[in-house]
N, C-alpha and C positions, 0 to 999 in steps of 0.2 A: 525372799525366797528369787533367786533367777537361775530355772531353769528352762530348757531348751529341748525342743522335742521335734525330731525329723521323723515322720510317719508316713512309710509306705511312697518314697519319694522317686518318682520315674523322669529321665529326660532324654526325649527323642528329639534329633535334628533332622532335617532336611537334607543331604548331604549332593555330593553330585551322583553319585550310584544307589541312591533310594535313601532312605530313610534308616539312620545312624541312630543303635541307643546306646548313651554315654552313662545312663545312670538306670539300674531296675530294683524296682523296690525295695528301696534303703529306707530302714527304721534303726533309730537308737537313739537316746536320751543321756544327756550330761545333765546329770543333779545339780544342783547348787554348790557352788565353791569348786567342782572338779575341774582337774587337766586333764583333758579330752587330747589325744593326738590320733590325726588319718594319716597313715602310711600306706600305699601300695607302688605296682609296677607301674611305669611313666604312661602316658595317656589312659589311665582307667578310672576318669575323674573326678579325683580328689577335689580341682579345687574347683571343678563345675558343682560341685557338691556345697563347697561354702560359699559358692555364689549365690546358691538357691535357697540355704540359710540366711546370707545377709537380706533376702530379698531384691538382689540386683539381676537375676534372671527367672521366671517364674518356673514355676516345673509343667511337663506334660499332667504327672497324675500325682498325689500326695501333696502335703503340706508341711510347715512350718509352724511348731507352735514356743512363744517367748511367754511361762507359767500359765498355762491354757489357752491363751489367746493365739489364735490364728494372725500370722503375718503376712502379708502380700505385696510389700513395699520396704525400701531400706526404715528403718527408725531410729532414735536417742536408745533404743532399749539393746542395740546392739552396735558395735563398736570393732572398725574392719581397717586391718593392718595388712596391706600390701607388700610384697616384696621388693616392689617400684619404688618404695619410699613414699610417694606421692602426696609431697608438704607442695604447697603453695610458693613458688619461687618468688613470688613478689611481697611475700609476708619473711616477718622476721619470724625468728624460734619463739619467742613470745606471743606472736600474732597468731600463727599458726596453733600454735597451744589454745590461746583465748576462744580461738573464731568458731566453733560450736557454740561453747557458752555465751557469746556474744550474740548470734542468730536466736541461741531463746531467750534472750534479755534478760541476764546475769548482771545485776551489779558490776559496773565496773570495778569495783573492792573488791568481789568475790572473787571475781575473773582473777584480779593481780594475784588476790594471795592462792588460787588452787593455781594458776601457771608459775607461781615461784616455788611452790614447795614440789612441782613436777620436775621441775628443773635442778633443782638437786638431787633431787633421787637417782633422775636423769643422767647424773650426773653431767649436768650441760653447764655449769656455774660460768659466767663469765662471754657466755654467745646468746646470750637471752636476745642479744638486739643484732646477734649474724642472722644474713640470710643462707639460704639451704645453699644455694654455690660453693660457700665457702668451708661448710661440714664433709668428713670424712663422710663413709659409707655407714659406718658405724654411731654417730652423731645425728646424721640422718635419721635412723632405723628408732634411735631413742627419743628422738623428736617426734617421730610419728607415731609412737607409743606412747610418749604421755600427751598429744593428743587425741588418741584413741581416749585413752583414761578420765581425759579432761571433762567430757559431758556425761561421764560416773555412770557409762552402760552398766544396764543388768547382765549382758553376755558379751566377751571380748573374743572375736573373730580374725583369727590370722593365717593368714595362706604364706607361705614357706619366707616368713619373714626377713630369716638369716640365711635364706640359699646364696644371695648375689655376696656374700660378706667373704672377708680370707679368713681360712682355720682359725687362729689365734681371737681376730676377733669376734667370731663365730661363736668361740668359747665362754669369751669374756660376755657378748650378750644373751648368752643361755644363763650363767648366774647371775645376772643382774636380773633377767625376768625372771626366775627364781625369786629373787628376793620382794621384786615388785608383785610376785603373786603371793605369796606368805602372805604379806602387809596388805595389800587389798581385797583375797582372797573372791577374786572374780570368777565366774564360769568361764572356764576358756575350751575353745573348738579350735587347734593348732594342725595344721597341712603340712607337712614335712616327705622329703624325699630322706633324709637325714635317720637309718635308723634310731643310730645311738641317741642322736638329738630326743628324737619321741621318748628313748627308756628313760633319757636321763629327766627329762622333763614332765613328763605322764602320770596320773594316776591310774590311767587306764588306756589302750592301746587298741584302735579299731584298723583291722588289714580288709583291706580291698584287695577285689577278684581281678582279673585283670578286662575289660570290656566286654561286656557291660558292668558296668561296677556292682558290687554288691557288697555287704560285708562279710565277710569268710570266716575272721576269728577274731573275738574281742579277746585279747593277754589284758590281765589286771598287776600294774608294774610294783611287786609287795616288798619293794625300795623303800624302806625308813628315809625322810625326811628329820631336817633338812638333809639335802646331797649335795656335795661340792664336788671336782672331777678327782679328787680319791676313789669316787665312789665307783670310776669306770674302770675300776681294776679290781674291782670285786670279782669274788665266784658268781655270785647270783646276777650280775649282771651281763658276765659272758652267759650265762645258762638263757637268758631273755633272750641277747641279740642273737642266739643262734635261732633257738628258736620262731622269732620274727626273720631273722633271715631265710630260712629254708622257709618259710610262707612264700614269701615275697620272690623267692629264684623261679621258686614250681608255678606260683601265678604269670614273671616273665618270659615265662618257655611256654606258657601256654596263648602268651600275646603274640609271641616271635610263631608260632606255627600256626598261630591264625594268620595271620598277616600274610604267610607264605600262599596260607590256604588261597587267599582271596586273591594273590599275584599273578 
């Protein structure tokens, strides 16, 4: 079982004009094997919530549990993929992928087997010995996902991993991620600002309010799998998109009104 639970999490920062509440009493559970997406207006705290889940920042209140065990720091049970790729530039693709298992003292032969499998699955054949500086954005992100998977985490946390890619590469990456998820069935918590991406990838979508961020609505994505890009032309996809757009639009207007009131 690979469940992650975020329980009554609040996050407050000290700003120039006093205390700022970024997150307010957020609770959600992503059960074993589910692909959950988080969307919300800009500045609502989506990435902050993921950083809390990863153990990279400590919440002011509340806790994060993986399989019922509280987590207070980063751990091998949670793999993290960032928008900025975050590959080690001095290591080759293969060495980047093998870095985590090497730290865990996995035998060299086993590391090689795992990295070779992931290189093939991520369509990086021929680039095992290449360094990040010669890779395209899509290739860098494929290598970053492979590196996260190489440690066999229970939960995969993804913070707008395709946000820096062009539209065509982004579509390819979404399809590839879907294929990889269906193969490994990792529990995934995926932050995105792209509504269509959330619907295409997710089993469930958590929609956040404007700051302070809370979970306003949870939407089950009842579109059958496997999904292809023909899916986005279907009537049910359009219905779900309209629902999400409506909520995000309302919350974005609230955010603007709040900023104007503080000005």
